N, C-alpha and C positions, 0 to 999 in steps of 0.2 A: 778271455771268454766270460761273459757274465752269467748271472743266475738265469736259468732257463725262465721262459715265458710259456703259460699254457692258455690256449684259447679253447673256450667250451660254448657250443650253441646248446643253449637250452629250449629254443624254439626259432623257427625261422629258415630251417634247412628242410629241403624235401617238401616244402609247402609254401604257399603265400600266406603271410600273416604270421602273427603270434611271436614276432622277432624278440629275443633275448639272448644276449651273449655275456659270457663271462671271460674277462682276461685277467690272469693271476700271475704275481711274480713276487719272489722274496716274501712268501707268506702273506701278501696282502692282494686284494681284488677289487676290480670294478666292474660294473654291470653297465652294458651299453644297450639302451632301450629295454622297454617292458611291455609288450603289446598283446592284443587279443586277436582272435579270429572269429568269425560267426559260425555257428553250427551247421553241418551238413543235413540233408534231409533225413537221413537215418538216425540222427542224434535228437530223438523226440524230446520234446520239454525243455530242452538246454537253451539257456538264453546266451551265453558267452562261452568261448573256449580259452582257457588261460595256459600259460606255461607252468611246468612243474617247478615250484619254488624250493624243493627240498634241500638241494645242494647249496642254495644261497642261505637259507634257514640255519643248515648245519655249520655254515661258515660264516655266519653274520658279524662275529667278533672280527674278523679281517676284512669287513667291506668297508672301502673307503667313500664310495659315492655311486649312485646311479647317474649316468651320462646319457641324456637324450639328443637324438640327431635332429628330430623335427617332431611335428605334432601331430602327425597321423594316428588314428585309433591303433593301427596294427604295430604301432611303436610305443604308445603311452597308455594305451586303454587298461592295461592290467596293473598300473602303478598303484591305484588304491588298494587293491587286494594284497600286493607285495607289502606296503607299508603298514597295512592291517596285521600281516603276519610277522614282520621282523622289528617293527617299531621304528623310532625316529631315526632318518637317514637323510644325508645330503642329497639333493637332486640337482643336477646341474644342466643347463641347457640353454638354448638360444631364447630370445625375448618371446616370440609367438608361442612356440612350444610351452614355455612357463606359463603363459597367459591362459592357454586351454588348459594347462595341468592345474592351475591355481582353482579354475572354475570347477574342474572334475573332482578335485581332492575336497573342495568345499561342499560339494553336492553330497559326497559319500561320508562327509563329517570327519574326515582325516587330515584336514589340512595341517593342524598342529603336529602332525608326525613328519612333515618334510620340512627340511631347512633348503629353501629355493635359492639357487645361486645363479643368476644371470651371466652368460659369458658372451663375448662378442668374438669375431675372427680374429685369429691370432693366437698368441701364447695365453693358455689358460692355467689354473691353479696346479700347484704340486700336489698329486695324491699318493702319498707313500713313495714307492720307487717310480711312480708314473709322472712324467713332465707332459702335460697335455698341451696340445695345439688344436685349433678348429679352423676349418678351411670352407669358405663359403662354396655352396654348389646350387644349381638351380634344380628345381622340382616342382610340383603342382601345389606347392603350400611354401608361405613366406619364411624366411629365416631358417634354411635347411643348411646343415653343415656335415662335413666329414670330420672323424676325429682322429687324430695322430697320436698314439700313447708312445713317448721315447722312454724306452727302458734300457736296462744294462746290457740286454741282448738284442739291442737294435730297435727300429721304429715298427710299431704295428699300426696299420692304417684301416680303419673301418669307414667305408665310404658313405654309409647310410644309403637312402634312395637317392638318385641323381639322374640328370641329363645334360649335356652340354647344349644349352639354349643361349647363342651369341646375342640375340635380340630381345631379352625377356621384357615382359610387361613393363610399361613405365613406371619407374621408381624402384624396381626390384634389381638387385646386383646380380652381375653375370658370375658365372663359375670363376674362381680364382685360379686360372690355369698356371699363373707364374709361380704361386706357392706349391702347387702339385708339382711342377717341374723342378723346383728347388729340393723338395723332399726326394723326388726321385734321383737326383744328382748327388744328394746327401747319403743316400742309401735307404731303401725300405726293405725290412727282413720279411715281413708278412703281410699281405694285402687280403681283406675281406670286402668283396664287393657285390653289390646288387646284381642279381642275374635275371631279373624278370622277364626282360625282353632280349635276352641273348639269342633267340631264335628269329628275331625280326630283321629285316634287310636293313641295310646300313644308311637309308636315307635320313636326313636331319628331319626332326619334327619340331616345329616352332609354334610357341603358344600364341604369339601376336596373329598368326595365319587364322587362328580360330576366331578372334575378334573381328577380323576383317570379314571373314565369312559369315559370321553372325549377323553382321550389319546387312549383308546381302538378303540373308534368310527373313530378317524381319520386315525388310522393305517389301517383300512379296506375300506376307502373311495378311489374310484379309480382315482377321479379328484379333482376338486375345492371344498372346504367346505365353506359354508355360514351359520354363525350362527347369528340367531337374539335373542337378549335379550335386557332387559331395559338398557338404557343408563346410568342410575346411578347405576347399579349393578356392582361396581367396583371390588368386590371380584370376580364375575363370569368372568368378562374381564381379570382379572389377570390369571385366571385358564385356559381360553381359550388360551391366549397367551403363557402360559408355555407349554401347550399340544401342540400347534403349533411348538413351538422351538424343543421339544424333537422328533417331527415327521419330521423335517427338513423342515418346512413351515414357510413363511413369513405372517405377518398379515397387512392388510389395514382396515382402518376404514371407513365407508360410513354411512352419515346422520349427519347433523350439531349438534343436541345434543350429538350424540356419540363422535364425535371430540372434541367438547367443554368440556363434562365432563371428558373425558381422559386427556386432557390437564389440568384441574383444577386438578384432581387427581394426576397427575404425579408432578404438581409443588408443592403440598402440602405433597408429598411422601407418598400419600396412595396407590399408584399403582407404581410398579417396573417391568419395560419392559425388557424381557431378551434382551441381546445383538444382534444387527442387525436383530431383528425380525420385528419392525414395520416400514413400509414402506409406501410411498404415493401411491394413488390408481393408478396413470399413471405409476409407476413402476413395476406394476404386469405385464406388457407386457414382461418384461425380465426373467420370471419364468415360469416354466411348469404349467398347471393346477393343478397337484398333488404336487405342492409346495406352494399353495396359500390358504390363509384363509381370509375371509372376515368377519368382525363383523359389523352388522348394525341394524339401528333401524327398526320397523314395526312389533314387536312382537304382537301387538294388532290389527293390520288389518288396522292402519290409513291409510286412502286413499292416502296422500301425503307422506308417509314414504318410505324409500329406497326400502323396500322388497316389498311393494305393487307396487311401480313403476316397479320394476324388473319382478313381476308376470304378470304385463300387458304388458311388452315388451317397457316400455316407458322411462327407466332409460338412460340417456345420457351417461353413462360410462360402465355400466355393462350389457351384454347380457347372459343371462342364457343358458347353454349348457346341453344335455341330461345326461352327466355324473357327473353333479354337485350334491351336497348333502346340502340341506338346513336343519339345525338344529334348532327347536324351544327351546332354552334353556330357558323357562320362563312359566308362568302359565298365562292362559287367564282370564283376569279380568271379573267377572260377567258383562253381557251387551255387551260384545264384540265377543261373540261367533260366530254370522252371519259374521261378516266382516272378523275374522280369518279363519273360514272355506272357505269363498269365495276366500281369498288370496291362501290358501292350495290348493283348487281345480284349480286354475289358475296355480299354480306351477305344479302340477301334469300333467296337459294338455301338459305341455312343456316338459315332460318327465323326469322332475327333481326327485330324490329321496328325500322325506320329511320324518324327523324323529321328532317325537313330544313326550311329556312326557306321551302320551297315548300308543304309540307304543313302547316306551323305557323308562321307568320310571327313569332310572338312569341318563339322561342328565338334570334333574332339580329337585331341592329340593325347598321347600318354606321357605321364610324368616321368616315366623310367626310360633310360637311355637305350637305343638301338644297339645292334652289334658294332656299328661304327662307333658309338660313344664308348662302349665297353673296351674296344680296341685301344682307342685313344687314351682312357684311363691307364690301361696296362702299359702303355708306351711312355706315358708321363712318369708313372712311378716306378717302373722298372723292378719289381719286387723280386726277391731271391725265392720266396715261396709264394703260394697263391691257394686261397680257398674260396671258390663261389658261394655265395651265401644268398638268402633272400630269394627263394624261388623252389618250384618243384624240381625233382631229380632231373628231369630232359632239361630243364633251364640251367641248372647247375652243370650238367655235361657238356651243353653247347658253350657254355661260357669256358669252361676248361678246355674244349677244342680251340677257341679263340687264341686262349693263352698259348696253346702248343703251336698254332700256326705262327707265332711270333718267335719261336724257338725255344720256349720254355719246356725243360725236360718233363717227362711224365712224372717222375718221382718227386718233382717240386710242386705238383699240382694235388690238391687234397679235396675230394668230393666227400666232405663230412656229412654225417647224420647228426640229428639231435642226440646229444649225450656223449658224442666223441670228444676225447681230450687231445687236442693237437698241440704239441710241444715242441718248442725250437730253442736252441741255443745260439742262433744266429748264424751257424755254420751248417746244421743239419736240422731236419725235422721229421716228425714222425706222429702217428697216432699211438698213443701209449696207454690209453685206458678209457673207461666209460663211466659215466655217471647217471644217476636217475635223471630222466628227462622225459616223463610220461606227459599225459594230459589231465588238467584239471577243468571239471565242468562247473559252471555257475547256473544254479537253477533256482530262479526265485531268489530268495534271500540266502540260500544255502550254497557254500563254496566247497567243492570237494566231496559233496554228500552224495553225489551220482556216480556210481561205479559201473563199470561195464556191464555187469550182470543186471543192474538196474534198466540200463538201456535196452539189454536183451529183452527183459520182460515186457518193456514198453513196445519192442518192435513186434513181440509176440502177440501182445494185445492188440496191436493195429492189424496185423496180418490175419490173424486167427479169431478174434473176439475172446469172450469170457462167459464162463457159466458158473453160477454162484448156487451152491445147495444148502439150504437149511433145513435140518430135520431136528425133531426132539425125540429123546428115548428115556425110558425108565431107567434111572442110575442102578437099580440091583439087576433086572433082567435084561436090559438092552433092548427091549421091545419098542417099537415105533409108537409115538404118541401123535395121533392126528395124521393131516396129510402133509408130507413133506413139500417145501417151496423150491422151486427151480426158476432161477432168473438167468435169461440169456441177453447178450449184448454183441452185437457185430458177427452173427452168425448168418451164412448164405442159407437160403430155403425158408421154409415155414417155421417161424419161431415157436408157434404154438404147438405144432406136431413134434418138434424137437424136444421141447420142454415135457410133452406128455409121455414121450418115450423114455426120457431120462428120469422122469418121477416114477415111472414104473420100475425102472432099473434100481433106483435108490430103495424103493420099497422091499424089491426082491433081496438085494444085498443086506439089507438090515436085518430082513426075516431070517435069512440064513446064518447071519452071524449070531443073532440072539438063540437060534436053535443050537449053535454050537457054544453057547455061553460066553461069546465075546463081548465084553463091555467097555474095554479100554477105548477111550475116545481117540487118542492118537492111531490105534490100529483101525477103528472104524472109518477115519478120515481117509487114511491111505486106500483102504478097500473100495470106499465110494469113489475116491478119484479115479482109481484104475477101471473101475465097472463103468462109469459115465463116460470117462473119456474114450473108452473102447465102443460103446454104443454110438457116440457122436461120430467118431471116425468112420465107422462103418456106413453111417446113415448119410454124411456130408462130405466125407474125405478131408475135413478140417481137423486140427489139432489145437482146439481152444485151450485157454488157461483155465482149469477146473479148481475151483475153491470151495470145498466142503466145510461147512460148519455144523457142528454137533452140539445141541444143547440138551444138558442132563435135567431131569425133573423127578 
């Protein structure tokens, strides 16, 4: 029996995104993935949501490397912030993921903090007690791998994101089923597997079918075609370009991340552009609308993305026309439904034809395996213990039920939460501890500066508004000098009437305090807050944030 292995999720369980996992053995550890998620509507002013790095920071002297399974933002997006926090670190990953990471780290000016080590499928470097092995899997991005960590207590396999696509886009390798089967035959102690589509029926989803359907759609579009998809979905972009080429159209890219990722993919030979197909956006003027295709960012309704700007009529290069067709070749990430629907409504108001996967399922397939793929992964690897990851709790539960349907015992299936420490010695496993695994917010240039109470204040301001009171008093007597100023923002009703009532209450409160010889500024501010808040609550039913300012003269 070898040294026990500990698996800790710092993000990615009970949620979609923010993937970050620690595997620890013999006092050494590796981190698998380091991703972000995007803020929910109630996380006002927040730009990104990161994992809590405190456990890695506290154990940075034990860290061997950060291993990346692929290049999606929910797996690499937090890496610049981690490196800035812990210093120079080995970063190991497949070619395209490192290409995206290199550009990201350079943009954040932390490239010097990463020792980038490219791996290929097969055996990788020895990292302390971990003998690494990488297995090719198909997903919606090139160079996606599963990670096998061979340890003294057995093999730990992390699938990353995957599906089994037996006819991938031309040039992309298929999933390495033979190696998965070999690992299963040799024995897998613990499996950590993607659960995103565990509730989906078992029908296979083939990426090439999207390209075939895209050709048929383009052939029927009377004007310009605008396709929005994830800028990292290089296989989809490849197929859109091929469909445009066969329909006699040229393609222009719009959006900074779209242009950057296509450039990286082309340089790394992950994307092959058909001849004379890709043109600059300014060159589109030389082509008829029915000879144009635009591939752009904005599939998730991001307010500053290209498609959102077009929908608002604010894009400086593209003006939408009634004969245009906008194709959403993407899935709406949970939490983005409102912003996506708002963009679609704006497009429809401009007379544009909009095609989504709801109205035409053929224009998108998921990069995550359905329940049939997840069952097959379980059957190939035959793990002793199993922890569904990368999904909301219902997805984890559905994935656990799939394992149970194959005969796995309940006490060998672990629905872990972020922070749980799952330990195995090869023959038994249990959740033995918890570590800090909260949420870190990025707000502008600040990382971790936004606490929950700040978000509560922002929600308070958004819900009920704010009242600012400015009053001057004599320092000795506490008597009011001049007229107090009352500024209201975000209140319902007549602001002038509310301000007048509040001003009268300020005068009454200060006069009473002066008569009682109360001159302490802190006490006066407290009394003003309570007096004005009570008046406004009775007048409007609202509870605005009241901010009294007392000036002494």
